[in-house]
C-alpha positions in Angstrom: 0.4 9.7 -20.1 0.7 13.0 -18.3 -1.7 13.2 -15.3 -2.4 16.0 -12.8 -2.9 13.6 -9.8 -4.2 16.3 -7.5 -6.8 17.4 -10.0 -7.7 13.8 -10.7 -8.4 13.1 -7.1 -5.9 10.3 -6.5 -5.8 9.0 -2.9 -3.2 6.5 -1.7 -2.8 4.9 1.7 0.3 2.9 2.7 0.8 -0.2 4.8 4.5 -0.8 5.5 5.5 -4.2 6.8 9.0 -4.7 8.2 10.5 -7.8 9.9 11.9 -7.1 13.4 15.4 -8.2 14.4 14.4 -9.9 17.7 16.1 -12.8 19.4 13.2 -15.1 18.8 9.9 -15.5 16.8 6.6 -13.8 17.9 5.0 -16.8 19.6 7.8 -19.3 20.3 11.5 -19.4 21.1 12.8 -20.4 17.6 15.3 -18.0 16.1 14.0 -15.8 13.2 16.1 -17.4 10.6 15.7 -19.2 7.2 17.3 -22.5 6.2 18.6 -23.6 2.8 19.2 -27.3 3.3 16.8 -30.2 2.7 13.9 -30.2 5.2 13.8 -32.6 8.1 10.0 -32.5 8.5 7.4 -32.6 5.7 3.6 -32.7 6.2 0.6 -32.2 3.9 -2.6 -30.3 4.6 -5.7 -28.7 3.0 -7.1 -25.6 4.6 -10.9 -24.7 4.6 -12.8 -21.5 5.2 -15.0 -21.3 8.3 -18.0 -19.1 9.1 -17.7 -16.1 11.4 -19.8 -15.7 14.5 -22.5 -14.1 12.2 -22.4 -17.0 9.8 -20.5 -15.2 7.1 -17.6 -16.5 5.0 -14.8 -14.2 3.9 -14.8 -14.0 0.1 -11.0 -14.0 -0.3 -10.9 -17.2 1.9 -13.6 -18.8 -0.2 -11.7 -17.8 -3.3 -8.5 -19.6 -2.1 -10.6 -22.7 -1.1 -12.1 -22.9 -4.6 -8.7 -23.6 -6.1 -8.8 -27.1 -4.5 -5.1 -27.2 -3.7 -3.2 -29.0 -0.9 -0.3 -27.6 1.0 3.0 -29.4 1.5 4.9 -27.8 4.4 8.7 -28.1 4.9 10.6 -27.5 8.1 13.7 -28.2 10.1 14.1 -28.4 13.8 16.4 -25.4 14.2 14.0 -22.7 12.7 10.5 -24.1 13.5 8.7 -26.1 16.2 5.3 -27.5 17.0 3.9 -23.9 17.3 4.6 -23.2 13.6 3.2 -26.7 12.7 -0.1 -25.8 14.6 0.4 -28.8 16.9 1.1 -26.7 20.0 -0.6 -23.6 21.3 1.3 -20.3 20.8 3.4 -19.0 23.6 2.8 -15.5 25.1 3.6 -12.4 22.9 7.3 -11.7 22.4 7.9 -8.7 24.8 11.0 -7.5 22.8 8.8 -7.3 19.7 6.1 -5.4 21.5 8.6 -2.9 22.9 10.2 -2.4 19.4 6.8 -1.6 17.9 6.0 0.7 20.8 9.3 2.6 20.2 8.5 3.1 16.6 5.0 4.2 17.5 6.3 6.9 19.9 8.6 8.1 17.2 5.5 8.7 15.1 3.7 10.5 17.8 1.2 7.7 18.4 -1.0 6.8 21.4 -0.3 3.3 22.8 -3.3 1.1 23.5 -4.0 0.1 27.1 -4.0 -3.6 26.3 -2.6 -5.5 23.4 -5.2 -8.1 22.2 -4.2 -10.7 19.6 -6.7 -11.2 16.7 -6.9 -13.9 14.0 -7.1 -12.8 10.4 -8.4 -15.6 8.1 -5.8 -16.6 5.5 -6.1 -20.0 3.8 -3.8 -19.6 0.8 -1.4 -22.0 2.7 1.0 -19.3 3.9 -0.2 -20.0 7.5 -0.6 -23.5 8.8 -3.4 -22.4 11.1 -5.6 -20.9 8.4 -5.2 -17.5 9.9 -2.5 -14.9 10.7 -2.1 -13.5 14.2 -2.0 -9.7 14.5 -2.5 -7.1 17.2 -2.8 -3.3 17.4 -0.1 -1.6 19.6 -0.8 2.1 19.0 -3.2 4.5 17.2 -3.6 8.0 15.9 -0.2 9.4 15.2 1.5 11.5 12.6 4.8 12.2 10.8 6.0 15.2 8.8 7.0 14.8 5.2 8.0 17.9 3.2 6.1 20.2 5.6 2.9 18.1 5.3 1.4 16.2 8.2 0.8 12.5 7.3 -1.6 10.8 9.8 -0.6 7.4 10.9 -3.7 5.4 11.7 -2.3 2.4 13.5 0.9 0.4 14.2 0.4 -3.4 14.6 2.5 -6.4 15.4 1.9 -9.5 13.4 3.5 -12.8 12.5 5.1 -13.2 9.1 3.9 -15.9 6.7 5.5 -19.1 5.5 7.5 -18.7 2.3 6.3 -20.2 -1.0 8.9 -22.6 -2.5 7.1 -23.9 -5.6 4.2 -26.0 -6.9 3.7 -29.6 -7.9 1.1 -31.8 -9.6 0.1 -29.0 -12.1 -0.5 -26.5 -9.4 -2.6 -28.9 -7.2 0.1 -28.9 -4.5 1.9 -25.8 -3.2 5.1 -26.2 -1.2 5.8 -23.8 1.7 8.7 -23.5 4.2 7.6 -22.6 7.7 11.0 -21.1 8.8 9.7 -17.6 8.1 6.3 -18.2 9.7 6.1 -16.4 13.0 8.9 -13.9 12.5 7.7 -10.6 14.0 6.5 -7.9 11.7 5.6 -4.3 12.4 2.8 -2.9 10.2 2.4 0.9 9.8 -0.8 2.1 8.2 -1.2 5.7 7.0 -4.4 7.6 6.3 -5.3 7.9 2.5 -4.0 11.4 2.3 -1.2 10.8 -0.2 -2.1 12.5 -3.5 0.7 11.6 -6.0 3.0 8.7 -6.8 6.1 10.7 -5.8 4.6 11.6 -2.5 3.8 8.0 -1.8 7.4 7.1 -2.3 8.6 9.9 0.0 6.2 8.9 2.8 7.4 5.3 2.5 11.0 6.4 2.7 10.3 8.5 5.8 8.6 5.6 7.6 11.3 3.3 6.6 13.9 5.6 8.1 12.0 5.7 11.4 11.9 1.9 11.5 15.6 1.6 10.8 16.4 4.2 13.5 15.0 1.8 16.1 18.0 -0.4 15.4 15.6 -3.4 15.6 14.6 -4.2 12.0 16.0 -6.7 9.5 17.7 -5.7 6.3 17.7 -7.3 2.8 15.3 -8.4 0.1 12.2 -9.9 1.5 12.4 -8.2 5.0 10.3 -5.2 4.0 7.0 -5.1 2.0 4.8 -2.2 1.1 1.1 -2.6 0.4 -0.7 0.2 -1.3 -4.4 1.2 -1.3 -5.0 3.2 -4.5 -8.3 4.9 -5.5 -9.5 7.5 -8.0 -13.0 9.1 -8.4 -15.3 6.9 -10.5 -12.7 4.1 -10.2 -12.3 1.7 -7.3 -10.3 1.1 -4.2 -7.6 -1.4 -5.2 -5.2 -3.0 -2.8 -1.8 -3.7 -4.2 0.3 -6.1 -2.2 4.0 -7.0 -2.1 6.0 -4.0 -3.3 9.5 -5.0 -2.1 11.6 -2.2 -3.7 11.0 1.3 -2.4 12.0 2.7 -5.8 9.0 0.9 -7.4 6.3 2.6 -5.3 5.9 5.6 -7.5 5.8 3.5 -10.6 3.2 1.1 -9.2 0.9 3.9 -8.3 1.4 5.6 -11.6 0.6 2.3 -13.5 -2.5 1.6 -11.4 -3.9 5.1 -12.1 -3.2 4.5 -15.8 -4.9 1.1 -15.7 -8.0 2.5 -14.0 -8.3 5.5 -16.4 -8.0 3.2 -19.4 -10.6 0.8 -18.0 -13.0 3.8 -17.4 -12.4 5.0 -21.0 -13.0 1.6 -22.3 -16.3 1.3 -20.3 -17.5 4.7 -21.8 -16.6 3.6 -25.3 -18.4 0.3 -25.0 -21.4 1.9 -23.4 -21.5 4.5 -26.2 -21.8 1.6 -28.7 -24.9 0.4 -26.7 -23.2 -2.6 -25.1 -24.7 -3.6 -21.7 -23.5 -6.1 -19.1 -26.6 -8.2 -19.9 -25.3 -8.5 -23.5 -22.4 -10.6 -22.3 -24.0 -14.1 -22.2 -22.6 -17.1 -20.4 -23.2 -19.2 -23.5 -20.2 -21.5 -23.5 -19.8 -23.6 -26.6 -17.7 -26.8 -27.1 -15.4 -26.0 -30.1 -13.1 -29.1 -29.8 -14.0 -30.2 -33.3 -12.8 -26.9 -34.8 -9.2 -27.7 -33.6 -9.1 -31.4 -34.2 -6.2 -31.0 -36.7 -4.7 -27.9 -35.2 -1.0 -27.1 -35.4 -1.1 -25.1 -32.1 1.1 -27.0 -29.7 -0.8 -25.9 -26.6 -4.2 -26.9 -27.9 -2.8 -30.1 -29.5 -1.2 -31.2 -26.2 -4.5 -30.6 -24.4 -6.5 -32.6 -26.9 -3.9 -35.4 -26.8 -4.6 -35.6 -23.1 -8.4 -36.1 -23.8 -9.2 -32.6 -22.8 -11.6 -30.2 -24.6 -11.7 -26.7 -26.1 -14.6 -24.4 -25.3 -15.3 -20.8 -26.2 -17.5 -17.9 -25.3 -18.5 -14.8 -27.3 -18.0 -11.3 -25.8 -20.5 -9.1 -27.6 -19.0 -5.8 -28.9 -15.5 -6.5 -27.5 -13.6 -7.0 -30.9 -10.5 -4.9 -30.8 -10.7 -4.2 -27.1 -8.9 -7.2 -25.7 -5.7 -6.2 -27.3 -5.7 -2.7 -25.8 -2.9 -1.8 -23.4 -4.0 -0.8 -19.9 -0.4 -0.3 -18.6 3.0 -1.1 -20.2 3.0 -4.7 -21.6 -0.3 -5.4 -20.0 -3.5 -5.7 -22.0 -7.2 -6.2 -21.4 -6.7 -9.8 -22.5 -4.3 -10.2 -19.6 -7.0 -9.1 -17.2 -9.3 -11.8 -18.5 -6.5 -14.3 -18.5 -5.6 -13.7 -14.8 -9.2 -14.3 -13.8 -9.3 -17.5 -15.8 -6.0 -18.8 -14.3 -7.1 -18.3 -10.7 -10.8 -19.4 -10.9 -10.3 -22.0 -13.6 -6.9 -23.3 -12.8 -5.9 -23.1 -16.4 -2.6 -22.0 -18.0 -4.1 -19.1 -19.8 -6.6 -18.1 -22.6 -6.7 -17.5 -26.3 -8.7 -14.7 -27.8 -9.4 -13.5 -31.3 -7.8 -10.1 -30.9 -4.4 -11.9 -30.9 -5.2 -14.2 -33.8 -3.9 -15.7 -36.0 -1.0 -16.7 -33.7 0.5 -19.6 -31.7 -0.1 -21.9 -34.7 -3.8 -21.1 -34.8 -4.8 -20.4 -38.5 -7.3 -17.9 -40.0 -9.4 -20.8 -41.2 -9.7 -22.1 -37.6 -10.7 -18.7 -36.4 -13.3 -18.3 -39.1 -14.8 -21.7 -38.1 -14.6 -20.8 -34.4 -16.6 -17.6 -35.0 -19.2 -19.4 -37.0 -19.6 -22.0 -34.3 -20.2 -19.5 -31.5 -22.3 -17.2 -33.8 -19.9 -14.2 -33.4 -20.4 -11.1 -35.5 -17.5 -8.9 -36.7 -17.7 -6.6 -33.7 -17.6 -9.5 -31.2 -14.5 -11.0 -29.6 -14.2 -14.7 -28.8 -12.2 -16.2 -25.9 -11.4 -19.9 -26.0 -9.6 -22.2 -23.6 -8.1 -25.8 -23.8 -8.1 -27.9 -20.6 -10.3 -30.3 -18.7 -14.0 -29.8 -19.1 -14.4 -28.6 -15.5 -11.5 -26.1 -15.6 -12.6 -24.7 -18.9 -16.1 -24.0 -17.7 -14.8 -22.3 -14.5 -12.3 -20.3 -16.5 -14.8 -19.0 -19.1 -17.3 -18.1 -16.5 -14.6 -16.0 -14.8 -13.9 -14.4 -18.2 -17.6 -13.5 -18.6 -17.8 -12.0 -15.2 -14.7 -9.9 -15.7 -16.0 -8.7 -19.1 -19.3 -7.6 -17.4 -17.3 -5.7 -14.8 -15.5 -3.8 -17.6 -18.9 -2.5 -18.6 -19.6 -1.1 -15.1 -16.1 0.3 -14.4 -13.2 -0.8 -12.2 -13.7 -3.7 -9.8 -12.4 -3.4 -6.2 -9.9 -6.2 -5.8 -6.5 -7.2 -4.4 -3.6 -7.2 -6.9 0.0 -8.4 -6.6 2.9 -6.1 -7.6 5.4 -7.4 -10.1 9.1 -6.4 -10.5 8.4 -4.1 -13.4 5.8 -2.0 -11.5 2.8 -3.6 -13.2 0.2 -5.6 -11.1 -1.7 -8.8 -11.6 -5.1 -10.0 -10.2 -4.5 -11.8 -6.9 -7.9 -12.3 -5.2 -11.2 -10.5 -4.3 -11.0 -7.8 -1.6 -11.3 -9.4 1.9 -14.5 -8.7 3.9 -15.0 -7.8 7.5 -15.8 -11.4 8.4 -12.1 -12.4 8.3 -11.1 -11.0 11.8 -11.9 -12.7 15.1 -10.3 -12.9 18.6 -7.4 -15.2 19.4 -8.4 -17.2 22.4 -5.0 -18.9 23.1 -3.0 -15.8 24.0 -3.7 -13.6 27.0 -3.8 -9.8 26.5 -0.6 -7.8 27.3 -0.8 -4.6 29.4 0.8 -1.5 28.1 1.5 0.3 31.4 2.5 3.9 31.8 5.8 2.7 33.3 6.5 0.6 30.2 5.8 3.5 27.9 8.1 5.9 29.8 10.8 3.2 29.9 10.7 2.9 26.1 10.5 6.7 25.7 13.9 7.0 27.5 15.5 4.8 24.8 14.1 6.7 21.7 16.9 7.5 19.2 17.7 11.1 18.4 15.9 12.9 15.5 17.3 12.9 12.0 18.1 16.6 12.2 20.1 16.2 15.5 21.8 13.2 14.1 22.8 15.0 10.9 24.4 17.9 12.9 26.2 15.5 15.2 27.6 13.3 12.4 29.0 16.4 10.8 30.5 17.8 14.0 31.7 14.6 15.6 33.0 12.7 12.6 33.9 15.5 10.2 31.4 14.3 7.5 30.1 16.9 5.0 26.4 17.5 4.8 25.8 15.3 1.7 27.7 12.3 3.2 26.1 12.7 6.6 22.6 12.8 4.9 23.4 9.7 2.9 24.4 7.8 6.1 21.1 8.8 7.8 19.1 7.6 4.8 21.2 4.4 4.6 20.1 1.0 6.0 23.5 1.0 7.7 23.0 4.3 9.6 23.4 2.7 13.1 26.2 0.4 12.0 28.3 3.3 10.8 29.2 4.6 14.3 29.9 1.2 15.7 32.4 0.5 12.9 34.2 3.8 13.3 34.5 3.4 17.0 35.6 -0.2 16.9 37.9 -0.1 13.9 39.5 3.3 14.1 39.2 3.6 10.3 38.5 7.1 8.9 34.8 8.0 9.2 34.7 9.3 5.7 36.1 6.0 4.3 33.5 4.0 6.2 30.6 6.3 5.2 31.6 6.3 1.5 31.7 2.5 1.5 28.4 2.0 3.3 26.6 4.4 0.9 28.1 4.9 -2.5 30.3 1.7 -2.8 27.5 -0.6 -1.6 25.1 0.9 -4.1 27.6 0.3 -6.9 28.1 -3.3 -5.7 24.3 -3.8 -5.7 24.1 -2.5 -9.3 26.8 -5.0 -10.3 24.5 -7.8 -9.0 26.3 -8.4 -5.7 23.8 -9.7 -3.0 24.7 -7.2 -0.4 22.1 -8.5 2.0 24.1 -11.7 2.4 26.9 -10.0 4.3 26.0 -9.6 8.0 26.7 -6.6 10.2 29.3 -8.6 12.1 31.1 -9.4 8.9 31.2 -5.8 7.8 32.6 -4.8 11.2 35.3 -7.5 10.8 36.3 -6.1 7.4 37.0 -2.7 8.8 38.6 -4.1 11.9 41.1 -5.8 9.6 41.7 -2.5 7.8 42.2 -0.8 11.1 44.8 -3.3 12.3 46.7 -3.2 9.0 45.8 -6.7 8.0 43.7 -5.6 5.0 44.2 -2.7 2.6 41.2 -0.3 2.3 41.4 -0.7 -1.5 40.4 -4.4 -1.0 37.3 -3.8 1.0 34.9 -4.1 -1.9 36.6 -7.3 -3.1 36.3 -8.8 0.3 32.6 -7.8 0.7 31.8 -9.3 -2.7 33.5 -12.6 -1.9 31.7 -12.9 1.5 28.4 -12.3 -0.2 29.0 -15.5 -2.3 30.5 -17.6 0.5 28.1 -17.9 3.4 29.6 -18.7 6.8 33.1 -17.7 5.7 35.3 -15.2 7.6 37.3 -12.2 6.5 40.5 -14.2 7.2 39.2 -16.9 4.9 38.7 -14.3 2.2 42.2 -12.8 2.6 43.7 -16.3 2.2 41.4 -17.2 -0.8 42.1 -14.0 -2.7 45.7 -13.7 -1.7 45.2 -10.3 0.0 47.6 -10.9 2.9 49.5 -7.6 3.4 53.0 -7.5 2.1 55.8 -7.2 4.7 58.0 -4.1 4.5 60.8 -6.2 3.3 58.8 -7.7 0.5 57.4 -4.4 -0.5 60.8 -2.8 -0.5 62.0 -5.7 -2.8 59.2 -5.0 -5.2 60.1 -1.3 -5.4 63.8 -2.1 -5.9 62.9 -4.6 -8.7 60.5 -2.1 -10.5 63.1 0.6 -10.4 65.8 -1.7 -11.7 63.6 -3.1 -14.5 62.6 0.4 -15.6 65.8 2.3 -15.1 65.9 3.9 -18.6 62.3 5.1 -18.4 62.9 6.5 -15.0 66.0 8.5 -16.1 64.1 9.9 -19.0 61.0 10.6 -17.0 62.5 13.2 -14.7 59.7 14.6 -12.5 57.3 12.0 -13.8 59.5 9.2 -12.6 57.7 9.0 -9.2 54.2 8.6 -10.8 55.6 5.9 -13.2 57.1 3.8 -10.3 54.1 4.3 -8.1 51.8 3.0 -10.8 53.9 0.0 -11.6 54.3 -1.0 -7.9 50.7 -0.5 -7.0 49.6 -2.5 -10.0 51.4 -5.4 -8.4 50.7 -4.6 -4.7 47.2 -3.2 -4.9 45.0 -4.6 -2.1 48.2 -5.9 -0.3 49.9 -2.7 0.6 49.1 0.7 2.0 49.6 3.3 -0.7 51.1 5.7 1.8 53.8 3.1 2.7 54.5 2.5 -1.0 54.8 6.3 -1.6 57.3 6.7 1.2 59.4 3.8 0.0 59.4 5.0 -3.6 60.4 8.5 -2.5 63.3 7.1 -0.5 64.6 4.9 -3.3 64.3 7.7 -5.9 65.9 10.2 -3.4 62.9 12.6 -3.7 
């Protein structure tokens, strides 16, 4: 689908969330780390929505409560304390985190607030033990320049990260969270909705990400950064898309959301032209258990064996529409199914546009249609589960079908790894925010602002010129370093290891990208380990040809050192005596080929020696020895 996004009137706003690399969490002294071992502490809770001061209940909070789930929290004593467990009041704001957000804000030409006031944002999906997330605005009204265009930055905020979801139990009735991530400081950067194409959204996110990395105070790796998008088109709706973790996915997510909304609008117009109205979609839910009493469908048979029921509802005029694709591998039936899963707690739905299938026969479908009095132009949706769940699921299906006839619903959706999105919850209301009474405000004085301003990093343009002049990098390589997550680490490595700047730059950009494509978890290797690798190269303990092998090994062996890797992989550098012996042996074993090779003899011997000594010898040393032995 080719779309002129500017002509269409697309508007996108970004919210970039990035974990900060501070010494402790936002409201306690625990280190901002995750743990992998078995938990030392486990406790069970259920969270409930509360009314605001005006007696209102946030719709997204009520939505989560309706699921009726309980939360099983896991913790250990090293990464969490009573603050995360909501058994102790939060400590004062982490000053290091505030100063980091202030630094990033000044780099985006923003105006700091006079006082930082912490607020509570209602969240009862279990990701916060308190039932709310703490957040505070640090600066307002800034801007950055992207491709000669000014992008307004509405606000920068400091907030606590949520607990991380581990899994579910008891058929989804219990959700397991680990609270090690809860309380890690996050910076949130919100742009104005002045982004008018998918490609521009990706460029703006890249520019903001670079500014955050330039502070030298943000974490790296999968899960440390998350982009939320607010996407709208005329006649469509404002849809919030949460959890885009890969920068490269942003353009695809926006493109697919536009495609979804345009297809929904086209479907509305087509149904309306047939005379179908929202009032035609009746909530007449019929028990059709008898239709499937002898079914071969495994899902339905399992439900009936468990003394559950099958119920169905007719969607007037929807025949053929539920199988339509809204975005790649995502159909209208999936939209209905997502609503049914969340509101009805069911595993999914069946509908007649995909029948016969899954063991359901034509005869059963004919009997089903007869039972619910469906005409040829009607679609039928049916669900097998407990009576209560089935009723809730089909009511949600009816509501979503009615929404199709009015356009695109405003909602919150979750981004998937392929760029598509799925229904997450209703859009939150204004009633979800209220003041935090346990934490005193923090003054942002003029002295503090000026103190932070003196520490601001140099601009990208100045840094580019300096890297080229000071380290002899070409413009392309210097630009790649600036765009890299390792831009600040680069100079530290060169200064401490005395390894060629070009060798270091190529590894931190091109080589690491290649390793990532091979499936190497590059985020598992710490900055200190990377420094140690190049220090070993600088001292002659490790050959530069072995750097990638060492990096890959360390990514799979947490807590190990470079020296451990050298021993494990047999990469200890050969002594001059051993290297000379290898050269002597290769020459002796290949005497005839060397004599016939003439001028090519050097290349022949070098290749054979390096095949044996690669990663354990410096090629320059090998070259010198070969030339000496061959009398070149």
